[in-house]
Wavefront OBJ file of the C-alpha trace (Angstrom):
o trace
v -27.042 -73.226 14.963
v -29.131 -75.369 17.186
v -26.779 -75.512 20.109
v -26.868 -71.784 20.314
v -30.692 -71.160 19.432
v -31.139 -73.672 22.667
v -28.589 -72.313 24.858
v -30.363 -68.620 24.135
v -33.949 -69.620 24.443
v -33.052 -71.130 27.641
v -31.372 -68.590 29.285
v -33.735 -65.703 27.890
v -36.885 -68.111 29.540
v -35.180 -68.499 32.400
v -32.445 -65.865 33.594
v -30.125 -68.823 35.019
v -26.738 -69.789 34.512
v -27.733 -72.846 36.629
v -30.327 -73.501 33.875
v -27.124 -74.014 30.758
v -25.638 -76.140 33.129
v -28.563 -78.205 33.183
v -28.143 -78.446 29.323
v -24.619 -79.772 29.981
v -25.957 -82.436 32.584
v -27.812 -83.849 30.025
v -24.949 -83.932 27.649
v -22.579 -85.593 30.359
v -25.146 -88.435 31.470
v -25.600 -88.935 27.822
v -21.655 -89.723 26.897
v -21.506 -91.227 30.392
v -24.294 -93.645 30.200
v -23.871 -94.364 26.143
v -19.958 -93.617 25.109
v -18.129 -96.630 26.917
v -20.222 -98.761 24.455
v -20.547 -96.390 21.441
v -16.454 -96.688 20.607
v -16.460 -100.142 21.135
v -19.318 -100.248 17.932
v -17.151 -98.280 15.866
v -14.437 -101.291 16.683
v -17.511 -103.694 15.468
v -19.425 -102.685 12.945
v -19.233 -101.171 9.527
v -17.733 -97.287 10.231
v -19.007 -95.915 7.044
v -22.905 -97.610 7.425
v -22.553 -96.041 10.855
v -21.625 -93.051 10.412
v -24.237 -92.717 7.282
v -26.854 -93.925 9.706
v -25.401 -91.676 12.601
v -26.009 -89.021 10.620
v -29.262 -89.062 9.249
v -30.722 -90.331 12.735
v -29.100 -86.954 14.495
v -30.618 -84.475 11.648
v -34.225 -85.951 12.492
v -33.027 -85.337 16.154
v -31.878 -81.239 15.337
v -35.026 -81.044 13.431
v -37.334 -82.132 16.245
v -35.764 -79.580 18.624
v -38.824 -77.554 17.030
v -40.742 -79.632 19.623
v -39.319 -77.538 22.050
v -41.316 -74.707 20.732
v -44.191 -76.217 21.968
v -43.311 -78.148 25.220
v -39.946 -76.849 26.489
v -39.068 -79.692 28.895
v -38.478 -81.918 25.826
v -35.128 -80.001 25.050
v -33.504 -82.792 27.905
v -34.446 -86.342 26.080
v -33.879 -84.748 22.755
v -30.342 -83.335 23.680
v -29.714 -86.622 25.392
v -30.270 -88.218 21.942
v -28.303 -85.508 20.169
v -25.070 -86.225 22.443
v -25.955 -90.273 21.939
v -25.383 -90.193 18.173
v -22.813 -87.975 18.367
v -20.412 -90.045 20.529
v -21.364 -93.024 18.186
v -20.239 -91.118 15.014
v -17.285 -89.282 16.713
v -15.044 -92.258 17.153
v -16.599 -93.684 13.786
v -15.248 -90.570 11.883
v -11.674 -90.822 13.590
v -11.230 -94.119 13.114
v -12.064 -93.909 9.302
v -9.367 -91.532 8.977
v -6.147 -93.617 8.844
v -7.969 -95.834 6.556
v -7.968 -93.574 4.248
v -4.173 -92.019 4.458
v -0.782 -93.087 5.369
v 0.578 -91.818 8.562
v 2.789 -88.830 7.219
v -0.771 -87.342 5.919
v -2.529 -87.940 9.465
v -1.732 -83.997 10.489
v -2.817 -82.667 7.367
v -6.103 -84.932 7.295
v -7.461 -83.729 10.743
v -6.137 -80.287 10.011
v -8.523 -79.913 7.068
v -11.062 -82.292 8.463
v -11.425 -79.363 11.448
v -11.023 -76.872 8.843
v -14.714 -77.634 7.416
v -16.053 -78.022 10.799
v -14.565 -74.603 11.865
v -15.938 -72.713 8.810
v -19.553 -74.080 9.599
v -18.496 -72.983 13.493
v -17.721 -69.048 12.660
v -20.750 -68.685 9.988
v -23.268 -70.416 12.500
v -23.244 -68.749 15.476
v -22.750 -65.150 13.577
v -26.131 -65.839 11.516
v -27.763 -67.196 14.532
v -26.987 -64.030 16.584
v -28.468 -62.140 13.823
v -31.087 -64.017 12.462
v -32.798 -65.123 16.002
v -33.820 -61.820 16.492
v -36.074 -62.018 13.533
v -36.711 -65.203 12.678
v -36.810 -67.028 16.102
v -35.207 -70.674 16.653
v -37.696 -72.793 14.711
v -36.011 -72.211 11.141
v -32.482 -72.821 12.865
v -33.135 -76.193 14.117
v -34.470 -77.100 10.577
v -31.573 -75.906 8.846
v -29.133 -77.975 11.285
v -31.114 -81.136 10.394
v -30.678 -80.809 6.466
v -26.501 -80.327 7.262
v -26.590 -83.361 8.975
v -28.629 -85.284 5.820
v -25.723 -83.165 3.793
v -23.157 -85.059 5.655
v -24.754 -88.294 5.491
v -24.488 -87.869 1.632
v -21.054 -86.745 1.944
v -19.947 -89.803 3.970
v -22.025 -92.082 1.326
v -19.833 -91.283 -1.402
v -16.731 -92.852 0.241
v -15.407 -96.088 -0.456
v -17.244 -99.041 0.957
v -13.845 -100.819 2.052
v -12.850 -97.953 4.590
v -15.435 -98.842 6.591
v -14.260 -102.122 7.049
v -14.370 -104.067 10.506
v -10.408 -104.375 11.338
v -10.780 -107.565 13.370
v -13.105 -109.726 13.926
v -15.874 -109.953 16.722
v -15.305 -113.186 18.609
v -16.333 -111.987 22.292
v -19.394 -109.934 23.811
v -19.728 -105.973 23.451
v -18.936 -105.707 27.121
v -15.953 -107.597 27.098
v -14.989 -105.196 23.965
v -15.329 -102.193 26.475
v -13.492 -103.703 28.933
v -10.539 -104.719 26.967
v -10.739 -100.884 25.471
v -10.354 -99.444 29.273
v -7.318 -101.754 30.078
v -5.399 -101.128 27.082
v -6.027 -97.136 28.085
v -4.889 -97.782 31.285
v -1.439 -99.479 30.107
v -0.757 -97.275 27.538
v 0.693 -93.711 29.596
v 0.732 -91.238 26.642
v -3.375 -92.468 26.134
v -3.800 -91.728 30.005
v -1.692 -88.404 29.588
v -3.933 -87.048 26.474
v -7.054 -88.602 28.220
v -6.277 -86.224 31.341
v -5.025 -83.473 29.252
v -9.096 -83.789 27.476
v -10.492 -83.681 30.970
v -8.937 -80.312 31.225
v -9.656 -78.601 28.314
v -13.198 -79.627 28.637
v -13.406 -78.368 32.045
v -12.261 -75.090 30.735
v -14.419 -74.452 27.652
v -17.734 -75.869 29.056
v -16.870 -72.977 31.710
v -16.213 -71.001 28.614
v -19.367 -71.372 27.004
v -21.586 -71.129 29.856
v -19.948 -67.626 31.350
v -19.733 -66.242 27.741
v -23.832 -66.085 27.612
v -23.974 -63.473 30.974
v -20.821 -62.070 29.737
v -22.259 -60.855 26.342
v -25.624 -60.262 27.772
v -25.064 -58.697 31.275
v -21.362 -57.245 32.089
v -19.914 -56.282 28.569
v -23.820 -55.136 26.929
v -23.521 -56.482 23.697
v -26.611 -58.610 23.353
v -27.347 -61.644 21.151
v -24.602 -60.197 17.851
v -21.928 -59.866 20.761
v -22.433 -63.409 22.017
v -22.710 -64.703 18.247
v -19.501 -62.655 17.603
v -17.688 -64.299 20.515
v -18.060 -67.600 18.842
v -17.496 -66.730 15.244
v -14.164 -65.008 16.259
v -13.419 -68.870 17.911
v -14.279 -70.755 15.224
v -12.151 -68.256 12.634
v -9.138 -68.403 14.692
v -9.441 -72.002 14.802
v -10.264 -71.903 10.703
v -6.969 -69.911 10.402
v -5.232 -72.921 12.336
v -6.505 -75.508 11.104
v -5.454 -73.857 7.203
v -1.962 -73.368 8.104
v -1.846 -76.903 9.500
v -3.385 -78.610 6.526
v -1.123 -76.800 4.191
v 2.050 -77.068 6.226
v 2.298 -79.718 8.913
v 4.068 -82.965 8.061
v 4.582 -85.053 11.191
v 3.213 -85.600 14.101
v 4.731 -83.726 17.155
v 5.742 -84.770 20.417
v 3.742 -85.771 23.389
v 5.423 -82.816 25.262
v 4.655 -80.320 22.624
v 0.779 -81.247 22.635
v 0.597 -80.783 26.006
v 1.871 -77.399 25.543
v -0.415 -76.479 22.894
v -3.277 -77.530 25.420
v -1.963 -75.115 27.805
v -1.893 -71.700 24.937
v -5.521 -72.242 24.799
v -5.856 -71.255 28.371
v -3.043 -67.914 28.147
v -5.243 -65.560 26.359
v -7.937 -65.855 28.593
v -5.821 -65.541 31.768
v -4.180 -62.449 30.156
v -7.678 -61.063 30.059
v -8.518 -61.101 33.637
v -10.629 -58.102 34.791
v -11.296 -56.607 31.517
v -15.065 -56.035 30.374
v -14.237 -54.653 26.884
v -16.267 -57.008 24.295
v -12.917 -56.315 21.663
v -10.746 -58.075 24.451
v -12.795 -61.118 24.824
v -13.414 -61.219 20.907
v -9.330 -61.245 20.840
v -9.038 -63.735 23.431
v -11.554 -65.946 21.784
v -9.626 -65.827 18.641
v -6.107 -67.015 19.587
v -7.782 -69.570 22.076
v -9.505 -70.897 19.141
v -6.104 -70.992 17.367
v -4.693 -72.958 20.175
v -7.162 -75.368 20.777
v -7.276 -76.113 17.068
v -3.446 -76.541 16.983
v -3.282 -78.964 19.982
v -6.333 -81.163 19.164
v -5.746 -81.691 15.089
v -2.152 -82.894 17.041
v -3.480 -84.945 19.407
v -6.059 -86.933 17.388
v -3.209 -87.216 14.371
v -1.291 -88.555 17.441
v -3.090 -91.076 18.377
v -4.593 -92.088 15.297
v -0.628 -92.985 14.432
v -0.172 -94.442 17.790
v -3.480 -96.413 18.852
v -3.492 -100.218 16.897
v -6.809 -99.741 14.481
v -8.582 -102.822 16.663
v -8.623 -100.336 19.578
v -9.312 -96.913 17.775
v -12.724 -96.570 17.955
v -13.048 -97.374 21.899
v -9.888 -95.213 22.711
v -11.381 -92.107 20.731
v -14.390 -92.716 22.704
v -12.558 -92.427 25.832
v -11.380 -89.390 25.206
v -15.407 -87.969 24.622
v -15.875 -89.792 28.234
v -12.942 -87.807 29.695
v -14.552 -84.397 27.731
v -18.063 -85.327 29.508
v -16.227 -85.809 32.893
v -14.535 -82.380 32.415
v -18.062 -80.655 32.421
v -19.046 -82.177 36.134
v -16.909 -79.553 38.064
v -18.610 -77.035 35.656
v -22.239 -78.123 36.989
v -20.997 -77.975 40.598
v -19.253 -74.601 40.561
v -20.373 -72.211 37.810
v -23.150 -70.852 39.276
v -21.169 -69.894 43.109
v -18.090 -68.642 41.085
v -20.298 -66.498 38.532
v -21.914 -64.943 41.548
v -19.016 -64.128 43.448
v -16.374 -63.324 40.424
v -18.837 -62.210 37.489
v -17.995 -64.320 34.580
v -15.267 -62.006 33.199
v -13.465 -63.094 36.802
v -14.409 -66.829 36.056
v -12.964 -67.480 32.905
v -9.370 -66.646 33.840
v -9.477 -68.882 36.727
v -10.507 -71.617 34.436
v -7.715 -70.732 32.703
v -4.959 -70.872 35.165
v -6.372 -74.325 35.997
v -5.530 -75.411 32.342
v -2.370 -74.262 32.374
v -0.981 -75.546 35.571
v -2.665 -79.143 34.329
v -0.666 -78.403 30.830
v 2.481 -77.769 32.622
v 2.428 -81.597 34.879
v 1.195 -82.962 31.323
v 4.034 -81.457 29.396
v 6.798 -82.561 32.110
v 4.948 -86.174 31.783
v 4.990 -86.231 28.417
v 8.676 -85.482 28.016
v 9.822 -88.532 29.981
v 7.302 -90.661 27.623
v 8.835 -89.169 24.632
v 12.533 -89.730 25.710
v 11.334 -93.388 26.254
v 10.212 -93.827 22.917
l 1 2 3 4 5 6 7 8 9 10 11 12 13 14 15 16 17 18 19 20 21 22 23 24 25 26 27 28 29 30 31 32 33 34 35 36 37 38 39 40 41 42 43 44 45 46 47 48 49 50 51 52 53 54 55 56 57 58 59 60 61 62 63 64 65 66 67 68 69 70 71 72 73 74 75 76 77 78 79 80 81 82 83 84 85 86 87 88 89 90 91 92 93 94 95 96 97 98 99 100 101 102 103 104 105 106 107 108 109 110 111 112 113 114 115 116 117 118 119 120 121 122 123 124 125 126 127 128 129 130 131 132 133 134 135 136 137 138 139 140 141 142 143 144 145 146 147 148 149 150 151 152 153 154 155 156 157 158 159 160 161 162 163 164 165 166 167 168 169 170 171 172 173 174 175 176 177 178 179 180 181 182 183 184 185 186 187 188 189 190 191 192 193 194 195 196 197 198 199 200 201 202 203 204 205 206 207 208 209 210 211 212 213 214 215 216 217 218 219 220 221 222 223 224 225 226 227 228 229 230 231 232 233 234 235 236 237 238 239 240 241 242 243 244 245 246 247 248 249 250 251 252 253 254 255 256 257 258 259 260 261 262 263 264 265 266 267 268 269 270 271 272 273 274 275 276 277 278 279 280 281 282 283 284 285 286 287 288 289 290 291 292 293 294 295 296 297 298 299 300 301 302 303 304 305 306 307 308 309 310 311 312 313 314 315 316 317 318 319 320 321 322 323 324 325 326 327 328 329 330 331 332 333 334 335 336 337 338 339 340 341 342 343 344 345 346 347 348 349 350 351 352 353 354 355 356 357 358 359 360 361 362 363 364 365 366 367 368 369 370 371
Protein backbone atom coordinates (compact mmCIF):
# COMPACT_ATOMS: atom_id res chain seq x y z
CA UNK A 1 0.00 0.00 0.00
CA UNK A 2 2.72 2.49 0.89
CA UNK A 3 4.56 2.12 -2.44
CA UNK A 4 1.35 2.82 -4.34
CA UNK A 5 0.39 5.73 -2.07
CA UNK A 6 3.83 7.32 -2.30
CA UNK A 7 3.79 7.21 -6.09
CA UNK A 8 0.31 8.72 -6.37
CA UNK A 9 1.00 11.43 -3.78
CA UNK A 10 4.26 12.45 -5.44
CA UNK A 11 2.78 12.55 -8.93
CA UNK A 12 -0.25 14.55 -7.83
CA UNK A 13 2.01 17.02 -6.02
CA UNK A 14 4.46 17.53 -8.92
CA UNK A 15 2.65 16.43 -12.08
CA UNK A 16 5.98 15.13 -13.33
CA UNK A 17 6.93 11.67 -14.51
CA UNK A 18 10.53 12.59 -13.67
CA UNK A 19 9.58 12.84 -9.98
CA UNK A 20 8.41 9.22 -10.07
CA UNK A 21 11.71 8.27 -11.68
CA UNK A 22 13.41 10.03 -8.76
CA UNK A 23 11.95 7.50 -6.35
CA UNK A 24 13.48 4.74 -8.41
CA UNK A 25 16.80 6.59 -8.46
CA UNK A 26 16.88 6.35 -4.67
CA UNK A 27 15.97 2.66 -4.78
CA UNK A 28 18.73 2.00 -7.30
CA UNK A 29 21.28 3.92 -5.23
CA UNK A 30 20.38 1.84 -2.19
CA UNK A 31 20.70 -1.45 -4.03
CA UNK A 32 23.99 -0.60 -5.67
CA UNK A 33 25.55 0.68 -2.43
CA UNK A 34 24.14 -1.85 0.03
CA UNK A 35 23.24 -4.96 -1.95
CA UNK A 36 26.79 -6.29 -2.52
CA UNK A 37 27.14 -6.61 1.25
CA UNK A 38 23.63 -7.76 2.23
CA UNK A 39 23.93 -10.97 0.20
CA UNK A 40 27.23 -11.73 1.93
CA UNK A 41 25.67 -11.01 5.32
CA UNK A 42 22.93 -13.53 4.53
CA UNK A 43 25.72 -16.11 4.13
CA UNK A 44 27.44 -15.08 7.38
CA UNK A 45 24.64 -14.43 9.88
CA UNK A 46 21.86 -16.58 11.29
CA UNK A 47 19.22 -16.15 8.59
CA UNK A 48 16.21 -16.61 10.86
CA UNK A 49 17.34 -13.86 13.24
CA UNK A 50 18.28 -11.65 10.29
CA UNK A 51 14.78 -12.00 8.85
CA UNK A 52 13.06 -11.21 12.14
CA UNK A 53 15.16 -8.11 12.76
CA UNK A 54 14.88 -6.96 9.15
CA UNK A 55 11.10 -7.19 9.08
CA UNK A 56 10.74 -5.40 12.42
CA UNK A 57 12.86 -2.52 11.14
CA UNK A 58 10.98 -2.51 7.81
CA UNK A 59 7.74 -2.04 9.72
CA UNK A 60 9.17 0.96 11.54
CA UNK A 61 10.37 2.55 8.30
CA UNK A 62 7.07 1.92 6.52
CA UNK A 63 5.10 3.50 9.36
CA UNK A 64 7.54 6.43 9.27
CA UNK A 65 6.42 7.26 5.74
CA UNK A 66 3.72 9.22 7.55
CA UNK A 67 6.40 11.86 8.20
CA UNK A 68 6.37 12.61 4.49
CA UNK A 69 3.02 14.33 5.07
CA UNK A 70 4.91 16.91 7.15
CA UNK A 71 8.22 17.12 5.27
CA UNK A 72 7.99 15.72 1.72
CA UNK A 73 11.75 15.50 1.13
CA UNK A 74 11.93 12.78 3.80
CA UNK A 75 10.56 10.36 1.21
CA UNK A 76 14.05 9.95 -0.23
CA UNK A 77 16.03 8.86 2.87
CA UNK A 78 13.10 6.71 4.03
CA UNK A 79 12.83 4.96 0.67
CA UNK A 80 16.59 4.44 0.76
CA UNK A 81 16.30 2.74 4.17
CA UNK A 82 13.30 0.65 3.12
CA UNK A 83 15.05 -0.57 0.00
CA UNK A 84 18.23 -1.37 1.96
CA UNK A 85 16.26 -3.51 4.38
CA UNK A 86 14.52 -5.30 1.51
CA UNK A 87 17.95 -6.04 0.09
CA UNK A 88 18.91 -7.59 3.42
CA UNK A 89 15.89 -9.83 4.00
CA UNK A 90 15.35 -10.86 0.34
CA UNK A 91 18.47 -13.02 -0.07
CA UNK A 92 18.06 -14.44 3.43
CA UNK A 93 14.47 -15.47 2.71
CA UNK A 94 15.43 -17.13 -0.56
CA UNK A 95 18.32 -18.96 1.09
CA UNK A 96 16.10 -20.35 3.86
CA UNK A 97 13.74 -22.17 1.48
CA UNK A 98 16.16 -24.96 0.42
CA UNK A 99 17.03 -25.48 4.11
CA UNK A 100 13.41 -26.46 4.75
CA UNK A 101 12.51 -28.51 1.67
CA UNK A 102 14.17 -30.92 -0.81
CA UNK A 103 14.94 -30.05 -4.43
CA UNK A 104 11.78 -31.79 -5.66
CA UNK A 105 9.64 -29.29 -3.73
CA UNK A 106 11.47 -26.06 -4.60
CA UNK A 107 9.18 -25.01 -7.47
CA UNK A 108 6.04 -25.60 -5.43
CA UNK A 109 7.55 -23.86 -2.40
CA UNK A 110 8.53 -20.76 -4.36
CA UNK A 111 5.14 -20.75 -6.07
CA UNK A 112 3.27 -20.87 -2.77
CA UNK A 113 5.53 -18.18 -1.30
CA UNK A 114 4.83 -15.99 -4.32
CA UNK A 115 1.12 -16.80 -4.04
CA UNK A 116 0.90 -15.26 -0.58
CA UNK A 117 2.73 -12.15 -1.74
CA UNK A 118 0.58 -11.80 -4.84
CA UNK A 119 -2.72 -12.17 -3.01
CA UNK A 120 -1.69 -9.22 -0.87
CA UNK A 121 -0.39 -7.52 -4.01
CA UNK A 122 -3.82 -7.86 -5.58
CA UNK A 123 -5.66 -6.55 -2.54
CA UNK A 124 -3.24 -3.73 -1.73
CA UNK A 125 -3.45 -1.61 -4.92
CA UNK A 126 -7.21 -2.18 -5.31
CA UNK A 127 -7.89 -1.05 -1.75
CA UNK A 128 -5.41 1.80 -2.00
CA UNK A 129 -6.97 3.12 -5.18
CA UNK A 130 -10.34 3.25 -3.41
CA UNK A 131 -9.20 4.36 0.05
CA UNK A 132 -6.65 6.99 -0.96
CA UNK A 133 -9.36 9.46 -2.01
CA UNK A 134 -11.28 9.03 1.25
CA UNK A 135 -8.59 8.51 3.89
CA UNK A 136 -5.40 9.90 2.37
CA UNK A 137 -2.06 8.06 2.58
CA UNK A 138 -1.52 8.11 6.37
CA UNK A 139 -3.60 5.00 7.31
CA UNK A 140 -2.05 3.12 4.39
CA UNK A 141 1.48 3.75 5.65
CA UNK A 142 0.54 2.62 9.15
CA UNK A 143 -1.13 -0.55 7.86
CA UNK A 144 2.00 -1.47 5.92
CA UNK A 145 4.06 -1.11 9.09
CA UNK A 146 1.78 -3.58 10.87
CA UNK A 147 2.01 -6.03 7.98
CA UNK A 148 5.82 -6.18 8.26
CA UNK A 149 5.58 -6.92 11.96
CA UNK A 150 3.12 -9.73 11.23
CA UNK A 151 5.69 -11.27 8.87
CA UNK A 152 8.37 -10.99 11.56
CA UNK A 153 6.10 -12.90 13.93
CA UNK A 154 5.53 -15.60 11.29
CA UNK A 155 9.28 -16.04 10.74
CA UNK A 156 9.79 -16.28 14.51
CA UNK A 157 7.72 -19.52 14.48
CA UNK A 158 10.24 -21.25 12.17
CA UNK A 159 12.61 -23.75 13.83
CA UNK A 160 15.93 -22.23 14.85
CA UNK A 161 18.01 -24.67 12.78
CA UNK A 162 16.78 -23.25 9.44
CA UNK A 163 18.75 -20.09 10.09
CA UNK A 164 22.07 -21.82 10.74
CA UNK A 165 25.04 -20.38 8.85
CA UNK A 166 26.11 -22.89 6.10
CA UNK A 167 29.85 -22.53 6.73
CA UNK A 168 32.08 -20.73 9.16
CA UNK A 169 33.15 -17.27 8.01
CA UNK A 170 36.89 -16.90 8.57
CA UNK A 171 37.49 -14.22 5.92
CA UNK A 172 36.48 -10.58 5.83
CA UNK A 173 33.13 -9.37 4.55
CA UNK A 174 34.82 -7.72 1.55
CA UNK A 175 36.55 -11.00 0.70
CA UNK A 176 33.23 -12.84 0.76
CA UNK A 177 31.67 -10.21 -1.51
CA UNK A 178 34.54 -10.73 -3.96
CA UNK A 179 34.13 -14.52 -3.80
CA UNK A 180 30.44 -14.14 -4.64
CA UNK A 181 31.20 -12.02 -7.72
CA UNK A 182 33.81 -14.48 -9.00
CA UNK A 183 31.46 -17.42 -8.46
CA UNK A 184 28.77 -15.70 -10.56
CA UNK A 185 31.26 -14.85 -13.31
CA UNK A 186 32.33 -18.48 -13.61
CA UNK A 187 28.79 -19.87 -13.88
CA UNK A 188 27.19 -19.17 -17.28
CA UNK A 189 23.71 -20.10 -16.04
CA UNK A 190 23.93 -17.60 -13.19
CA UNK A 191 25.23 -14.92 -15.58
CA UNK A 192 22.34 -15.55 -17.96
CA UNK A 193 19.75 -15.23 -15.20
CA UNK A 194 21.41 -12.01 -14.05
CA UNK A 195 21.07 -10.64 -17.58
CA UNK A 196 17.42 -11.64 -17.78
CA UNK A 197 16.81 -10.04 -14.39
CA UNK A 198 18.29 -6.81 -15.75
CA UNK A 199 15.98 -6.85 -18.77
CA UNK A 200 12.82 -7.71 -16.88
CA UNK A 201 13.61 -4.95 -14.38
CA UNK A 202 14.00 -2.46 -17.22
CA UNK A 203 10.61 -3.58 -18.50
CA UNK A 204 8.77 -3.49 -15.18
CA UNK A 205 10.14 -0.14 -14.08
CA UNK A 206 8.95 1.31 -17.39
CA UNK A 207 5.53 -0.25 -16.78
CA UNK A 208 5.25 1.01 -13.20
CA UNK A 209 6.18 4.58 -14.11
CA UNK A 210 4.27 4.83 -17.40
CA UNK A 211 1.15 3.24 -15.89
CA UNK A 212 0.52 6.40 -13.83
CA UNK A 213 0.08 8.82 -16.78
CA UNK A 214 -1.60 6.04 -18.78
CA UNK A 215 -4.32 5.65 -16.16
CA UNK A 216 -4.65 9.27 -15.05
CA UNK A 217 -4.32 11.01 -18.44
CA UNK A 218 -4.43 8.89 -21.59
CA UNK A 219 -7.03 6.33 -20.48
CA UNK A 220 -8.79 8.70 -18.02
CA UNK A 221 -9.32 5.97 -15.43
CA UNK A 222 -8.25 7.84 -12.27
CA UNK A 223 -6.59 6.30 -9.23
CA UNK A 224 -9.21 3.55 -9.16
CA UNK A 225 -8.17 2.48 -12.66
CA UNK A 226 -4.49 2.63 -11.71
CA UNK A 227 -5.24 0.36 -8.78
CA UNK A 228 -7.08 -1.98 -11.15
CA UNK A 229 -3.99 -2.20 -13.39
CA UNK A 230 -1.78 -3.42 -10.58
CA UNK A 231 -4.49 -5.60 -9.07
CA UNK A 232 -4.95 -7.41 -12.38
CA UNK A 233 -1.17 -7.81 -12.56
CA UNK A 234 -1.17 -9.41 -9.11
CA UNK A 235 -4.24 -11.51 -9.93
CA UNK A 236 -2.53 -13.00 -12.98
CA UNK A 237 0.50 -13.83 -10.85
CA UNK A 238 -1.70 -15.28 -8.14
CA UNK A 239 -3.45 -17.71 -10.47
CA UNK A 240 -0.16 -18.75 -12.08
CA UNK A 241 1.48 -19.28 -8.67
CA UNK A 242 -1.49 -21.31 -7.43
CA UNK A 243 -1.27 -23.55 -10.50
CA UNK A 244 2.48 -24.00 -10.04
CA UNK A 245 2.10 -24.76 -6.37
CA UNK A 246 -0.36 -27.53 -7.15
CA UNK A 247 1.17 -28.96 -10.32
CA UNK A 248 4.87 -28.27 -10.76
CA UNK A 249 7.30 -30.91 -9.53
CA UNK A 250 10.55 -30.31 -11.42
CA UNK A 251 12.80 -27.34 -12.15
CA UNK A 252 12.67 -26.59 -15.92
CA UNK A 253 15.66 -26.14 -18.18
CA UNK A 254 17.34 -22.76 -18.45
CA UNK A 255 16.19 -22.21 -22.05
CA UNK A 256 12.56 -22.59 -21.00
CA UNK A 257 13.00 -20.10 -18.17
CA UNK A 258 14.33 -17.57 -20.70
CA UNK A 259 11.27 -18.11 -22.91
CA UNK A 260 8.95 -17.48 -19.96
CA UNK A 261 10.72 -14.16 -19.41
CA UNK A 262 9.93 -13.29 -23.03
CA UNK A 263 6.25 -14.03 -22.50
CA UNK A 264 6.19 -11.31 -19.82
CA UNK A 265 6.47 -8.60 -22.48
CA UNK A 266 4.29 -10.16 -25.18
CA UNK A 267 0.87 -8.86 -23.93
CA UNK A 268 2.17 -5.27 -23.86
CA UNK A 269 3.62 -5.59 -27.34
CA UNK A 270 0.27 -6.82 -28.65
CA UNK A 271 -1.44 -3.81 -27.01
CA UNK A 272 0.62 -1.29 -29.01
CA UNK A 273 -1.28 1.88 -29.88
CA UNK A 274 -4.30 1.11 -27.68
CA UNK A 275 -5.59 3.42 -24.93
CA UNK A 276 -8.70 1.47 -23.86
CA UNK A 277 -8.52 0.65 -20.18
CA UNK A 278 -9.82 -2.90 -20.64
CA UNK A 279 -7.06 -3.77 -23.09
CA UNK A 280 -4.38 -2.69 -20.64
CA UNK A 281 -6.05 -4.45 -17.72
CA UNK A 282 -5.87 -7.70 -19.73
CA UNK A 283 -2.25 -7.00 -20.68
CA UNK A 284 -1.33 -6.50 -17.02
CA UNK A 285 -3.12 -9.74 -16.10
CA UNK A 286 -1.39 -11.90 -18.72
CA UNK A 287 1.99 -10.33 -18.11
CA UNK A 288 1.66 -10.89 -14.37
CA UNK A 289 0.94 -14.57 -14.94
CA UNK A 290 3.99 -14.99 -17.20
CA UNK A 291 6.24 -13.10 -14.79
CA UNK A 292 5.17 -15.30 -11.90
CA UNK A 293 6.05 -18.43 -13.86
CA UNK A 294 9.44 -17.03 -14.91
CA UNK A 295 10.46 -15.72 -11.48
CA UNK A 296 9.39 -18.87 -9.59
CA UNK A 297 11.27 -21.10 -12.01
CA UNK A 298 14.36 -18.85 -11.88
CA UNK A 299 14.43 -18.83 -8.07
CA UNK A 300 14.00 -22.60 -7.91
CA UNK A 301 16.73 -23.07 -10.53
CA UNK A 302 19.21 -20.99 -8.52
CA UNK A 303 18.29 -22.67 -5.24
CA UNK A 304 18.85 -26.08 -6.82
CA UNK A 305 22.09 -25.15 -8.62
CA UNK A 306 23.99 -22.79 -6.32
CA UNK A 307 25.77 -24.21 -3.24
CA UNK A 308 24.31 -23.09 0.09
CA UNK A 309 27.51 -21.23 0.98
CA UNK A 310 27.05 -18.88 -2.02
CA UNK A 311 23.27 -18.73 -2.31
CA UNK A 312 22.74 -15.54 -0.33
CA UNK A 313 25.35 -13.69 -2.37
CA UNK A 314 23.99 -14.92 -5.70
CA UNK A 315 20.45 -13.89 -4.75
CA UNK A 316 21.90 -10.54 -3.73
CA UNK A 317 23.49 -10.18 -7.16
CA UNK A 318 20.11 -10.87 -8.74
CA UNK A 319 18.75 -7.88 -6.84
CA UNK A 320 21.69 -5.81 -8.02
CA UNK A 321 20.85 -6.74 -11.61
CA UNK A 322 17.27 -5.67 -10.96
CA UNK A 323 18.57 -2.32 -9.68
CA UNK A 324 20.81 -1.80 -12.69
CA UNK A 325 17.84 -2.37 -14.98
CA UNK A 326 16.28 0.80 -13.60
CA UNK A 327 19.11 3.08 -14.78
CA UNK A 328 18.13 3.23 -18.49
CA UNK A 329 14.55 3.94 -17.44
CA UNK A 330 15.58 6.89 -15.29
CA UNK A 331 17.41 8.41 -18.25
CA UNK A 332 14.89 7.71 -20.99
CA UNK A 333 11.39 7.54 -19.52
CA UNK A 334 10.65 11.28 -19.55
CA UNK A 335 11.62 12.04 -23.20
CA UNK A 336 10.15 8.77 -24.48
CA UNK A 337 6.84 9.41 -22.71
CA UNK A 338 6.66 12.92 -24.20
CA UNK A 339 7.44 11.60 -27.68
CA UNK A 340 5.40 8.38 -27.76
CA UNK A 341 2.94 8.69 -24.90
CA UNK A 342 2.65 6.09 -22.15
CA UNK A 343 0.71 3.77 -24.46
CA UNK A 344 3.64 3.84 -26.90
CA UNK A 345 6.45 3.43 -24.40
CA UNK A 346 5.15 0.16 -22.97
CA UNK A 347 5.27 -1.87 -26.26
CA UNK A 348 8.77 -0.52 -26.91
CA UNK A 349 9.98 -1.84 -23.55
CA UNK A 350 8.24 -5.15 -24.27
CA UNK A 351 10.06 -5.50 -27.60
CA UNK A 352 13.43 -5.03 -25.89
CA UNK A 353 12.56 -7.73 -23.34
CA UNK A 354 11.38 -10.16 -26.03
CA UNK A 355 14.58 -9.76 -28.03
CA UNK A 356 16.75 -10.30 -24.95
CA UNK A 357 14.73 -13.35 -23.92
CA UNK A 358 15.14 -14.90 -27.38
CA UNK A 359 18.91 -14.47 -27.15
CA UNK A 360 18.80 -15.88 -23.62
CA UNK A 361 16.87 -18.94 -24.78
CA UNK A 362 19.55 -19.65 -27.38
CA UNK A 363 22.36 -19.33 -24.84
CA UNK A 364 20.40 -21.29 -22.27
CA UNK A 365 19.94 -24.13 -24.74
CA UNK A 366 23.70 -24.44 -25.08
CA UNK A 367 24.11 -24.46 -21.29
CA UNK A 368 21.40 -27.13 -21.02
CA UNK A 369 23.20 -29.34 -23.54
CA UNK A 370 26.45 -29.11 -21.59
CA UNK A 371 24.62 -29.93 -18.35
